[in-house]
C-alpha positions, -999 to +999 in steps of 0.1 A: -002+000-001+013+038-006+025+050+022+008+085+015-030+075+008-036+112+005-029+114-033-044+080-045-064+083-080-095+067-093-092+050-125-128+042-133-144+066-158-178+066-138-162+079-107-143+108-119-169+132-120-180+121-087-145+122-075-140+156-083-171+168-066-160+153-035-126+167-039-139+199-046-164+205-019-151+180+009-132+200+031-155+234+032-186+210+039-167+193+067-158+221+084-192+236+084-207+202+096-177+193+123-193+203+152-225+184+141-209+152+132-195+133+164-174+110+141-156+138+119-123+116+118-142+084+104-153+106+080-121+121+068-107+087+070-135+075+045-125+103+025-088+091+024-101+057+014-119+069-014-093+084-032-065+055-023-061+039-058-059+004-035-092+006-021-114-019-041-133+001-071-169-011-058-161+004-020-145+032-036-181+041-057-200+034-024-179+058-005-177+085-033-215+084-037-218+089+002-192+116+005-209+135-028-241+134-009-224+148+020-207+177-003-237+186-029-256+215-016-290+201-027-304+171-006-333+160+014-329+184+041-308+215+035-276+217+052-286+252+062-311+240+086-299+248+120-293+217+142-307+193+117-290+202+083-265+176+088-285+148+102-298+131+066-259+133+054-247+117+089-270+091+086-258+083+050-224+085+058-227+063+091-243+037+073-220+037+048-189+036+070-209+004+086-207-011+054-170-006+042-152-002+075-130-032+070-113-013+039-105+019+061-071+011+070-048+023+098-032+042+074-063+065+062-070+069+099-035+081+106-039+104+078-074+116+089-057+125+123-028+144+111-051+163+088-076+169+117-045+180+142-031+202+113+000+187+110-010+181+074-025+208+048-056+197+032 
């Protein structure tokens, strides 16, 4: 496995557009939602898992789908609704994490901790 999971690539053409959306919107959305999502470190680890080229394609696709739902501004409950805006996003993320948890490696978790602690530029 690559030592630096933060800079993987998604090879399938079906995931390329979704990956761009996730990469573009992930950090801003996470900053806005961090107080409302108590498992932010797991979400960041899932992000690194999704962009890691060593993660199986089907797992990347599932993670990218959930993360795209998280970053897209249009969803079931608008994210600007105070207190509950990220509830649907958090539910989807939590369910997805439960399905793919075995693919989130210690390297993904370490990268998430480093990023959240500010030691690594996001």
